[in-house]
C-alpha positions in Angstrom: -3.5 26.6 22.8 -4.2 27.2 19.4 -6.5 24.6 19.0 -10.4 25.8 19.9 -11.4 22.2 21.0 -8.6 22.0 23.3 -9.2 25.3 24.8 -12.8 24.4 25.3 -11.8 21.4 26.9 -9.8 23.5 29.3 -12.4 25.7 30.0 -14.9 22.9 30.8 -12.2 21.4 33.2 -12.0 24.7 35.0 -15.9 25.0 35.1 -15.9 21.5 36.7 -13.7 22.8 39.6 -16.4 24.7 41.3 -18.9 22.0 40.8 -16.4 19.7 42.5 -15.9 22.2 45.5 -19.7 22.0 46.0 -20.4 18.5 45.9 -17.1 18.1 48.2 -18.5 20.5 50.7 -22.0 18.8 50.6 -20.6 15.3 51.0 -21.9 14.3 47.7 -19.2 11.7 47.3 -20.7 9.9 44.4 -20.9 13.0 42.4 -17.1 13.7 42.8 -16.6 10.6 41.4 -18.7 11.6 38.5 -17.1 14.8 37.9 -13.7 13.3 38.1 -14.9 11.0 35.4 -16.1 13.8 33.1 -12.7 15.7 33.9 -10.8 12.6 33.1 -12.7 12.2 29.8 -11.9 16.0 28.9 -8.3 15.6 29.7 -7.8 12.6 28.1 -8.9 14.1 24.9 -6.2 16.5 25.3 -3.6 13.5 24.8 -2.4 13.6 28.4 -2.8 9.8 29.2 -0.9 6.6 28.2 -2.3 3.1 27.4 -1.3 1.8 30.9 -2.9 4.5 32.6 -6.3 4.0 30.4 -6.1 0.1 31.4 -5.7 1.0 35.1 -8.5 3.3 34.9 -10.8 1.2 33.2 -10.2 -1.6 35.5 -10.8 0.6 38.3 -14.2 1.8 36.8 -15.0 -1.8 36.1 -14.4 -2.7 40.0 -16.6 0.1 41.2 -14.7 3.3 41.1 -17.2 6.4 40.1 -14.3 8.1 38.7 -10.6 9.1 39.3 -7.9 11.4 38.5 -4.3 10.9 37.7 -1.9 13.1 39.7 1.9 14.1 39.4 3.9 14.2 36.4 7.4 13.2 35.1 7.0 9.4 34.9 5.8 9.6 38.8 2.8 10.1 40.6 -0.5 8.3 41.5 -4.1 7.6 40.5 -6.6 8.7 42.7 -10.0 7.1 42.7 -13.6 7.6 44.4 -15.3 4.9 45.4 -17.5 3.3 48.3 -15.4 1.9 50.8 -16.7 -1.8 50.0 -15.3 -1.5 46.6 -11.8 -0.1 47.6 -10.5 -3.8 47.9 -11.9 -4.8 44.7 -10.2 -2.0 42.9 -6.8 -2.4 44.4 -6.9 -5.9 43.6 -8.0 -5.2 39.7 -5.2 -2.8 39.6 -2.6 -4.6 41.2 -1.4 -1.4 42.8 -0.4 -0.3 46.2 -3.4 1.6 47.9 -2.0 4.8 49.7 -4.6 5.7 52.6 -5.4 9.5 52.8 -7.9 11.9 54.2 -9.1 15.3 53.1 -8.2 18.2 55.2 -10.0 21.9 55.0 -6.9 24.0 55.0 -4.5 22.6 52.2 -1.9 20.0 52.1 -0.7 18.4 55.3 2.0 15.6 55.3 1.3 13.4 58.1 3.5 10.2 57.0 6.7 10.6 54.9 8.3 7.4 53.3 
């Protein structure tokens, strides 16, 4: 990356990874959402979003999400949001998207259900 601002954003996102690790290990879920929200702003500044994704993200935040992350690429993928359980239905309703339940595991990715 030749643009020093973009390099600084990427470095800042990398630094957030350790903060996220610590928050996850300690069960500080709201903080995890706030960290994702900060990373979202940094990544968005790199020009990696679309108008539709920004609309969904804003709607999720208004419906009670602490923060979120876009995962996947190439015209596919999903949005992951961190929110209190009592806000999940409102967020799904606000986005008009399908919810996919998941859980965190300690040792890497484990597929427990395949479509």
